[in-house]
N, C-alpha and C positions, 0 to 999 in steps of 0.2 A: 461561344459563351452566351448563356441565357441569363435572364434577369433574376431568377430565383434559384440560384445554386450556391452551395458553399463547400469549401474545402477546409477541414479542421485537422491540425496537427496537435497531438497531445504529448507533452513531455513530462518527465518526472515520475512521481510515484503513483500508486494505484488510487490514492485519494484524488489526484488530479484527473485520472482516467474517469472516475465517477462524475466529476464536474463536467468534463468534456462530453461524456455521453449524455448528460442531462441537458447541456446547452444544445447539443445536436437534436435532441428530441423536441426542445422548445422551438427551434428553428423549423423543424419538419412540420410541426403543427401549424406554423404560419405559412406553409406552402413552399418552403425552401427545400431543395433536393441536394443531398450530399453527392459530391463527385470526387473521384480519386485523383483526377488530373487537375492541379491548381490552375492551369491555363484556361480551363473551361468553367471556372467558378466566378461568380460575381462578388462573392465575399470570401476572403481568406482570413482564417483565425488561427492563431498560435496560442495554445494554453501553456504558458511558460513555467519553468521551474527556476527558483532563485535560492535554493537551499544552501548550496556550496559552490565554490568557484567553478569547477568543471561543468556543473549544471547551468550556471549562468552563461558560460561560454557557448554551450550548445544552444541555449535559447537565442542568444544574439546571432549565432550563425544561421539558424533556421529563419529567423526574422529577416535578416539581411538578404538571404537567398530569395525569399518570396518578394521582398521589397524591390530587389534589382530586376526581377522578372515580371513585376506588376504591369498590367496593361491598362489602357485608358478605360475607365468605367469600373475597374475593380476597387474594392474597399478592403484594406488590411487592418485587422483588429489584433492588437497585442493584449492578451488576457493573462490572468494567473498570478503566480507568486512573485515573479520578477517585477511585474508592473505594479503590484500592490506595494512592494517595498521601495521601488526606485522611481515610479511615476514618470515625471517629465524627462528624467535622464534617459529612459528607454527610447522615447520618441526622438530625443536629440541624437542619440547614437545610431538610430535606424531611420534615416529619411524615407518618407513614404508611408509611415504609419498614419492611419486616419482616425483611429480611436484606441484609447487605453482603458481597459476594464480590469479591475482588481479582483481578488478572490472573494471579497466579502459580499459582493452583490453580483455574482456570476449569473444569477437567475434573471438579471435585467438585460441579457444578451440581445433579445429581439429589439427592445427599445433602443439600445446602443447602436445596433446595426441600422435601424431605420433612420435615426438621427444623423449618423455618419454618412449615409448614402443620400439623404435628402438635402443636405446643406453644402454650400460652397464655402468651406472653412479655410482660412489661411493657416490655422493651427489645428492640431488634432483635438478631437473630443476626449475630454478626461472624465471618467466615471469611476471615482475612487472614494465612495462614501465609507465611513467607519462602521456602519451598522453591521451586525454579524451575518454570517453566511447561512446559518441553519435555523430551523424553527418552523413555525407554521407557514412562513413564506415559501418553503420548499414543497409544500403539498401540491401546488400546481405544477411543480417541476419533477414530479415523481417519475422515477425511471421505470420503464416497462419493457425495454428491450434486453435481450439476453445474448451475450456472445458465447456461442457454444452452449454448454449446459451449466455454466457458472456465472454468477452475478455478484458484484460488490454492492453492499449497502453501507453508506456512510451514516453512522449513528450519531456522530457529533463532529464538530470542527473547532479548530483553535485549541489552545493549550494553556493551562495555568501553572505548569511545572516550571521551576526556576533554572533548568539546566543551562550552565554557563556558556556552553559551546553552540547553543541552538538559536537560530533566528526565527523559528516558527512563531513564537508569540508576537514578534515584531511584524510578521507577515499576516498571520491569521487572527491575532487578538486572543482573548481569553477563551476558555472552553465554553461552548454553547451546545447543548444536547437537543436532538430532535425528539419530539414527543413520541411516546411508545406507540400510540395509535397510528401515527404517520408511518412509522417504520413497519408496523405490522401490515398496514394496507399496501405498502410498497412490496413487502415480501409476498403477499398474496398475488399481486399483479405479476411479479417476476415468476412465481410458480406457474401461474396461468399461461405464461408465455414460454414455459419449458425449462425453467431453472431446476436443476437437481441439487445444486450446491449454492448456498448463500454465504458470502464472506463478509463478516462484520469488520469495519475499519473505522478508525478515528486516529487522531494523534495519540490518544491514550484511551483505549476502550474501557479500561478499568475505572476511569473517572466518569463514565457515563451516568447521567442522571443526577449528579451531585448538585448542579445548578438548578435542577427541578425539585430539589428537596428530597430526593430519594436516597435511601441507604441500600447498599448492595444493588445498585441500579443495573449493572450488567447481568447479574444473576437473575434479577426480576425480568429483564428484557428477554433473556434466553428462555425463561419459563413461558412467557407470553408467546414467543415465536414458536416454540415447540408445540404448544397447545393450539395455536391458530393455523399453522401450516404443517400438520403432522405428516403430510405427503411429500415434503421436501426432505431428501435423503440426508444431506450433509449441511451442517452449519459450522463454519470455521471462524475462529477468533484470531485477529491479528493485533499486534502492537499493545501488549499489556505492559503496565508500569510496575517495576519492582516495589514491593511493599503494599500493594493493593490487591493482591490475589488472596481473596478472603476464603474462609472455610466454606461459606455458602456457595461461592463460585466453584470451588473444588467439588462440592457435593453435586451441584447441577451438572458439571462436566462429567462426573462419574456415573450419574444416574439417568441422564437424558440421552438416549442412544443416538439421537440426531446430532447432538453436539459432539464434534470430532474430538478425540483425545490428542489434540494438537494445540500448542500455544506458542505464539511468537512474542517473546518477552525480551526486548533489548536491555542488556545489562550494562554495556558500555565499558566496564572495567571491573577489576577484582581487588585492587589495592585500596584500602580505606583512605589513604592520603590523596590518591589520585581522584577518587570519587568525591571526596570533600571539595577539592579544587573545582571539580566539574559541577558542584552543587547538586549531586546525585545522592540517593540513599547509599550510605556507606556502611551499614550494618551487615557484614557478610554472614554473621550467624543467622540472620533472617533468611538470606538466600539459601544457605545449606538446609535449614529446617523446612522452608517452604517447598523447595524443589523435592526434598525427601518426602514430605507429606503428599505432594502431588503424585509422585511416582508410586507411593504406597497405595494410594486410593484410586488413581485413574489408570486402568489397565492399558498397557502398551502406549503410554504417553510419549508423544514426540515433542521435543522442545527445540525451537529455533531461537537464536539470539544473535546479537551483533556487538562488536567491540570496537573501540577507538584506540589506535596506537599513536604515540607521538604527541600526546596532549602536553601542553606547556608544563615543564617541571617533572615529566615522567622520567624517573631514573631507571638505570638498568635493573636495579633491585625491584622497583615497582613493576616493570615489565615482566620480570621473572615471576613475580607473584601472579600476574595475569596468566602467564604461560602455564604455570603449575596448576592454577585453578581450572583452566580449560582441559588440561590433561586429566585431572581428577574427576570433573563433572561429566565428561563424555556426552556432550550435547549431540543430538542428531544432526543439527546444522548450525553453523555459525559463520557470519560474515564479518570481515575485518575491514575497517576504513582508516586511512591516515587522517590525522587531524587537519582540518581546513580552517584557516583563520578567517573570521568574519567580523567586519566592523560593526560596532554598536551592540554586540553581544556582551554579556558579563565577562567573558574570557578575553575580550579585546585588550584590556590593559596588560595582560600577561604576555602579549605578543605571540610570536611563533618561533621560539628559540631553538627547537630541536631540528637539526639539519635534515633535509629531505632524504639523504642517503640512509640516515639512521631510521627514519620512519619506514622507508621501503624495506630495509633489512628486517625490522621487527615484524612488519606485516607479512613478509615472506616466511619467517620462522613460525609465526602463529598459524598461518594458513596451511603450511605443510603439516603441522601437528594436527589441525582439525581435519584435513583431508584424510589422514591416516585413521583418525577416529571415525569419521563418517563411513569410510570403507568397512571398518570392523563392525560398526553398528549395522550397516546394510547386510553384511554377511550373515548376521543372526537371523535374517528373514528368509534365507534360502531353505526351501522345503516347506515353507508355510504358504497358506492361501490368503491373499489379500483382495478385497474389493477394489476395482480399478474403474475410474470414470474415464471412458474412452473419448479422446479428443481428435483422433486422426487415424487414417488407415491408408496404407500404400503397399502394394506388391506383397500381399499376404501377411503384413505386419500391422498390428494395431498399437497405437501409442496413447497412453493416458497417465493419470495420476492416482496414487493411493491417498489414504487419509493423511499420510506423512508429507504430502507434497502440495504446498500452496502454489498457485499459478505464478510463473515468471521468476520466482526466487528459489524454488527447490527443484527436485529432479523429476524424472519420468519413470514409468514402468513400460518397457517395450515388450509386447506380448505377441507370440506366434499365433496366427489365426486371425480370422476376420470377426470383428464385433462392430455393432452399429455405433456411430458417433452419438454421444449423449447417453448411451447405456452405461449402467454400472454393473460390471461383470466380475466374477471371481477368476483369479489367475494364480496358478501355483508358481511360486518364485523359484527360478532355476539358476540365476546368476546375480552377482552383485558387483557394482563398480563404485567409484567414489561418490557419484551423485545419483546414479540411476540403478534400476533393477531390471532384470529380464525375467520372462515367465511364459507359461503356456495357458491357454484358456481351459477352464474346467466347465465345459458346456453342460454336462449332465448334472451339475450341482450348482447351477446358477443361484446366487444368493439373493440378488435383487433384479427385478425385471420391470419393464414398463407395463 
């Protein structure tokens, strides 16, 4: 174990991954070196997730494992969503934690590590200020490393939406956008370090810029990015909010070739009464009209969404309405989650009255339906040629993603033949499965090359 090494475990969503990567870069600039083996690290960091029950359980499990194996001279930092929400309770449940760092000032990681290592404290160091996580403060924490050829850019943090089931506002606070120029500079740095794909993320990307006085902020940002980094091949949008996909955003997606015809738009349900109890947009006419408008104007649009089953009060009739909606809309991808009861959320007074076995049965029915739809949609691509961003190669087979596939949540394209990792190459699709496609390289007609 050396004095200036760290081991960092990142749990939860891609937004947490961005914060973890940024913390790692800040530590690296201070002379700390990342090590894979926690036993060889002087600093142990867990960037926790506290969104729902299973995520909290995983966070406590990882923290306890590191705490139990902690050696003399090692410092254990609990960071992230779980600590932001529960603070001192985390340290009480995990003896051995030396510092607690929340989500709203993750960029203070170097300061926290120094203070925790330099003092003989009978109690853990708590660094849980309420100031927001994003803004000009993040300029110094700009990410410049790229994992493979794809990189996430967090354009905002926090959320001002009133969704009754969600604890994010309790954890992150209200929405705060990063300035356009900071995002553009980060995009340039990521491009210079090899990024072929930039993935824009926030709790709600369609709310970007509203706190900065901008109208159609996401569309404006996309225009600035495509003008400033025209040599980045793909720009992907994640986590759009129903009701805020504007005509201008549709136009930008349709006309700016770098912006992929892909949108992750969590809808959560389809019955107006359920959506009303969720405090979500419940105008289903808007959903039909907007999705229809997007599909009419954005060629080959791929839509990913998510739904919650078993929300308090969900009747069989309400679930059937959701089932019928999914069957009718035929989304490319859809994830289904069982409702998770969370204290202090607006839905807490409703309790958790639907039995687990009913939730599980509804989830199974909906996922079986969606898997059949996804397979049928995938089969429509057989015989077509798609650009594929190559991420791996082994034994004569290249593996990558098409524009329809976001990292970690969607499928792959498995291609016969060797292609360089990081290249975007054309592949003729020869087979389709529920999640993945197979194909062969079209070497003589390469569409994009470095």
